[in-house]
C-alpha positions in Angstrom: -1.9 -17.8 -36.1 -4.0 -20.9 -36.8 -5.0 -21.4 -33.1 -5.5 -17.1 -33.2 -7.9 -17.7 -36.2 -10.1 -20.8 -34.7 -10.5 -18.8 -31.3 -11.6 -15.9 -32.6 -14.1 -17.8 -34.9 -15.6 -20.2 -32.1 -15.8 -16.5 -30.0 -17.8 -14.9 -33.1 -20.0 -18.2 -33.6 -20.8 -18.4 -29.5 -21.7 -14.6 -29.9 -24.0 -15.0 -32.9 -25.6 -18.1 -31.2 -26.0 -15.8 -27.8 -26.9 -12.3 -29.7 -30.7 -12.8 -28.9 -30.4 -13.2 -25.0 -34.0 -13.2 -25.1 -34.2 -16.3 -27.2 -33.7 -19.5 -25.2 -31.9 -22.6 -26.8 -33.9 -25.6 -25.7 -37.8 -24.8 -24.3 -38.2 -25.7 -20.6 -34.4 -26.2 -20.1 -33.8 -26.1 -16.2 -30.1 -27.6 -16.2 -28.0 -25.6 -14.0 -24.3 -26.4 -15.5 -24.5 -29.1 -18.3 -21.3 -31.2 -19.0 -20.3 -32.9 -22.0 -21.7 -36.4 -21.7 -19.8 -37.8 -24.7 -16.1 -36.9 -23.0 -15.0 -39.4 -20.8 -12.1 -37.2 -20.0 -14.4 -34.0 -19.6 -16.7 -35.9 -17.2 -13.8 -37.3 -15.1 -11.8 -34.8 -14.6 -15.0 -32.1 -13.8 -15.1 -30.7 -10.0 -18.2 -28.6 -10.3 -21.0 -30.9 -9.3 -18.3 -33.6 -8.2 -19.1 -35.5 -4.8 -15.3 -35.6 -4.3 -16.0 -32.7 -2.1 -18.4 -34.4 0.0 -15.7 -37.7 0.9 -12.9 -36.2 1.0 -12.8 -35.6 4.4 -13.5 -39.0 5.3 -10.9 -40.5 2.7 -8.1 -38.4 4.0 -9.0 -39.8 7.6 -9.1 -43.1 6.9 -5.9 -42.8 4.5 -4.0 -41.3 7.5 -5.5 -43.8 9.9 -4.4 -47.2 7.7 -1.0 -45.3 7.2 -0.5 -45.9 11.0 -1.6 -49.1 11.0 0.3 -50.1 8.3 3.5 -48.7 10.2 2.4 -50.4 13.3 2.0 -53.7 11.5 5.6 -53.1 10.0 7.2 -52.8 13.4 4.9 -56.0 14.7 3.1 -53.5 16.8 0.4 -55.6 19.4 1.9 -58.9 17.6 0.4 -58.0 14.6 2.9 -59.5 12.8 1.9 -62.7 14.1 -1.7 -62.2 13.3 -2.8 -61.4 16.8 -5.3 -58.8 17.4 -6.0 -58.6 13.3 -10.2 -58.0 12.8 -11.4 -61.2 11.0 -12.3 -60.8 7.2 -15.8 -62.5 7.8 -17.1 -59.7 10.4 -16.3 -57.3 7.4 -18.0 -59.5 4.6 -20.7 -59.5 7.3 -21.0 -55.8 7.3 -20.7 -55.2 3.4 -23.9 -57.4 2.5 -26.7 -55.2 4.2 -24.6 -52.2 3.4 -24.7 -52.8 -0.3 -28.4 -53.2 0.2 -29.0 -50.2 2.0 -26.6 -48.2 -0.4 -28.4 -49.3 -3.5 -31.7 -48.6 -2.1 -30.7 -45.0 -1.4 -29.5 -44.5 -4.8 -32.5 -45.6 -6.2 -34.6 -43.6 -4.1 -32.6 -40.5 -5.0 -32.8 -41.2 -8.7 -36.3 -41.7 -8.4 -36.9 -38.8 -6.6 -34.6 -36.7 -9.1 -36.6 -37.7 -12.3 -39.9 -36.6 -10.1 -37.9 -33.1 -10.0 -37.4 -33.3 -13.6 -41.4 -34.2 -14.1 -42.2 -31.2 -12.0 -40.4 -28.9 -13.7 -41.5 -30.0 -16.9 -45.2 -29.8 -15.8 -44.6 -26.0 -14.7 -43.3 -25.3 -18.1 -46.0 -27.3 -20.4 -49.0 -26.7 -17.9 -48.5 -22.7 -17.1 -47.5 -22.2 -21.1 -50.4 -23.6 -22.3 -52.7 -22.3 -19.7 -52.2 -19.1 -20.7 -52.1 -20.0 -24.2 -56.0 -21.2 -23.8 -56.9 -18.0 -21.8 -55.4 -15.8 -24.5 -56.1 -17.5 -27.3 -59.5 -18.2 -26.6 -60.6 -15.1 -24.6 -62.7 -13.8 -27.5 -62.7 -10.1 -28.5 -60.0 -7.2 -29.3 -61.8 -4.7 -27.8 -60.4 -3.3 -24.4 -62.2 -5.1 -22.1 -60.6 -8.7 -23.6 -57.6 -7.2 -23.7 -57.7 -6.4 -19.6 -59.3 -9.8 -19.3 -56.1 -11.4 -21.1 -53.7 -9.1 -19.7 -55.3 -9.6 -15.8 -54.6 -13.1 -16.4 -51.2 -12.8 -17.6 -50.1 -10.7 -14.6 -52.2 -12.9 -12.0 -50.3 -16.5 -13.9 -46.9 -14.6 -13.6 -47.4 -13.8 -10.1 -48.2 -17.3 -9.5 -45.5 -18.8 -11.1 -42.9 -16.7 -8.9 -44.1 -17.5 -6.0 -44.2 -21.2 -6.8 -40.8 -20.9 -7.8 -39.8 -19.2 -4.4 -41.2 -21.7 -2.2 -39.9 -24.6 -4.4 -36.5 -23.3 -4.6 -36.9 -22.6 -0.4 -36.9 -19.0 -0.8 -39.5 -17.0 1.2 -42.3 -16.0 -1.1 -42.5 -12.1 -0.7 -45.5 -10.9 -2.4 -45.1 -7.4 -2.0 -42.1 -7.1 -4.2 -44.4 -8.1 -7.3 -45.5 -4.9 -9.2 -48.5 -6.5 -10.2 -50.2 -7.0 -7.0 -52.5 -3.9 -6.3 -50.8 -2.3 -2.9 -54.2 -3.2 -0.8 -54.3 -6.7 -2.0 -50.2 -7.2 -1.3 -51.6 -6.4 2.5 -54.1 -9.5 2.2 -51.8 -11.7 0.8 -48.8 -11.5 2.8 -51.3 -12.5 6.0 -51.5 -15.9 4.1 -49.4 -18.9 5.5 -46.9 -20.1 2.9 -48.7 -23.6 2.3 -51.8 -21.4 1.7 -50.3 -18.6 -0.7 -50.3 -20.5 -4.0 -54.2 -22.1 -3.1 -55.3 -18.4 -3.0 -53.3 -16.9 -5.8 -54.8 -20.1 -8.0 -57.9 -18.9 -6.7 -57.4 -15.3 -7.9 -56.5 -16.6 -11.4 -59.6 -19.0 -11.5 -61.5 -16.3 -10.7 -60.0 -14.1 -13.6 -61.4 -17.2 -16.1 -64.9 -17.0 -14.1 -65.0 -13.1 -15.0 -64.5 -13.9 -18.9 -66.7 -16.6 -18.6 -69.4 -14.2 -17.3 -68.5 -11.2 -19.6 -69.4 -14.0 -22.9 -65.9 -13.9 -23.8 -64.7 -17.3 -22.8 -66.7 -20.6 -23.3 -67.8 -23.0 -20.4 -65.4 -25.8 -22.1 -62.3 -23.7 -22.9 -63.0 -22.3 -19.3 -62.9 -25.7 -17.4 -60.0 -27.0 -19.7 -57.9 -23.9 -18.4 -59.0 -25.0 -14.6 -57.3 -28.3 -15.3 -54.3 -27.1 -16.3 -54.6 -24.8 -13.0 -55.2 -27.9 -11.0 -52.6 -30.1 -12.7 -50.0 -26.9 -12.0 -50.8 -26.7 -8.3 -50.6 -30.5 -8.1 -47.0 -30.3 -9.0 -46.0 -27.2 -7.3 -47.6 -30.1 -4.3 -45.4 -32.8 -5.9 -42.2 -30.3 -5.5 -43.1 -29.8 -1.8 -43.6 -33.2 -1.1 -39.7 -34.1 -2.5 -38.4 -31.0 -1.0 -39.5 -31.4 2.1 -39.5 -35.1 2.9 -36.2 -36.4 3.8 -34.7 -40.1 3.7 -36.2 -41.8 7.4 -34.3 -41.0 9.9 -33.9 -44.7 11.3 -32.4 -45.7 7.9 -30.2 -43.0 7.5 -28.9 -43.1 11.1 -28.6 -47.3 10.5 -26.8 -46.4 6.9 -24.1 -43.9 8.8 -23.5 -46.1 11.5 -22.7 -49.4 9.0 -20.6 -47.2 6.7 -18.5 -45.7 9.7 -17.7 -49.1 11.3 -16.5 -50.7 8.3 -14.6 -48.0 6.8 -13.0 -47.2 9.6 -11.8 -50.6 10.4 -11.1 -51.8 7.0 -7.4 -51.4 7.4 -7.3 -53.9 10.1 -9.1 -56.8 8.2 -6.6 -56.1 5.2 -3.6 -54.9 6.6 -1.9 -58.8 6.7 -2.6 -59.4 3.0 -1.5 -56.0 1.5 0.9 -55.0 4.1 2.5 -51.8 2.2 0.1 -51.2 -0.2 -2.7 -51.2 2.4 -3.6 -47.1 2.4 -4.0 -47.4 -1.5 -6.5 -50.2 -1.0 -8.1 -48.5 1.7 -8.5 -45.5 -0.3 -10.1 -47.2 -3.0 -12.9 -49.2 -1.5 -13.2 -46.2 0.9 -14.1 -43.7 -1.7 -16.0 -46.0 -3.4 -18.3 -46.7 -0.3 -18.5 -43.1 0.5 -19.1 -42.1 -2.7 -22.1 -44.2 -3.6 -24.0 -42.7 -0.2 -22.8 -39.0 -1.2 -24.3 -39.7 -4.7 -27.6 -40.7 -3.1 -27.6 -37.5 -0.6 -26.8 -35.1 -3.8 -29.8 -36.1 -5.8 -32.3 -36.9 -2.8 -33.2 -33.1 -3.2 -32.9 -31.8 -6.6 -34.6 -28.3 -5.6 -32.0 -25.5 -4.3 -28.8 -24.1 -5.5 -26.5 -26.9 -5.6 -24.8 -27.2 -8.8 -26.5 -30.6 -9.4 -30.1 -28.9 -8.5 -32.5 -27.9 -11.5 -32.3 -23.9 -11.7 -36.1 -23.1 -11.6 -35.5 -19.3 -12.0 -33.9 -20.2 -15.0 -36.7 -21.9 -15.9 -39.1 -19.0 -14.6 -37.6 -16.8 -17.4 -38.3 -19.2 -20.2 -41.7 -19.5 -19.4 -42.3 -15.8 -18.8 -40.6 -15.3 -22.0 -42.9 -17.3 -24.0 -45.9 -16.4 -22.1 -45.1 -12.7 -22.8 -44.3 -13.8 -26.8 -48.0 -15.1 -26.6 -49.5 -12.5 -25.5 -48.0 -10.0 -27.6 -48.7 -11.8 -30.6 -52.1 -11.8 -29.7 -52.5 -8.3 -28.3 -49.6 -6.4 -30.1 -49.1 -4.9 -26.9 -45.5 -3.3 -27.1 -45.3 -1.9 -23.5 -44.4 -5.1 -22.3 -42.3 -5.9 -25.1 -38.6 -5.2 -23.5 -35.8 -7.8 -23.1 -35.5 -9.5 -19.9 -32.5 -9.7 -17.8 -33.3 -10.6 -14.4 -36.4 -10.4 -12.3 -35.8 -7.2 -10.8 -35.5 -5.7 -14.2 -38.8 -7.7 -14.9 -40.4 -6.2 -12.0 -39.5 -2.8 -12.9 -40.2 -2.7 -16.9 -43.7 -4.5 -17.0 -47.1 -2.2 -17.2 -49.8 -4.2 -15.6 -53.4 -3.1 -15.8 -55.1 -3.7 -12.4 
């Protein structure tokens, strides 16, 4: 009974916590699957996001090979029992030294790329929200012209955001699916290359600022400040593309893989005469550690995508949209865009834009 009561209370608390789906818990959060950082058992026993699946094939193969070598050693095959035909430990020690440096370097580079990617996600959130706040807050007037300028800026900014998210995650940017792009302009934008599309949309957004300034609704200082935010946003997108499209140098990866295979698949030959029957267990621990360190570097080198450890930019995009929409609603009270957003498809169908 006590268990049932506690479970119901927990369910009700979670429902109350998430009852307002339009309210993000943490502004700018893009972690796909958070984990209990303070729980040692919870982290150790978790498989989602783990690199165990990546290293498991090599661990199984090397363990089987180690078992075979141990059996052959037990029956003194090839005179192994007399210490003949056993690889010297010095050879593996000589290989382990450069391998350790290669693994440390790859892991450190992967961590730096991961945190650089988190900085890009923060740039997306902060700069885009700040850009809309400046435009909506400082485009003067409450007449239809001022409202149209603010809504036009909002519409074009959301298109730019969606295209950047698509290209940042490696998805094709199909501009024609966004309802806030007029059909005649969508045909023109579809002809643009992916690398040029963000620049074209940023230019469209800058033209709205210039139009507001020409109409006397936006001061030159605020126009320049907003343009700086726009430029930093585009630079953040360029940083994301650099991370996503630039792998580790091929000679480095090739040499690292050769070292890994040479050491891990011949390890049993150097330790079987010392550990005898427990050689497979010792081999398993060492091989899992070495391949695991390499798999960590591979996993976090590209933080943009659909893996469990990648940043969820679509989630971040929805968060940015909700924040920007609230800013526009507070400024102009536009009830026609005050709709709950559950997905990008529903968002594209429900929003009414003025072109």
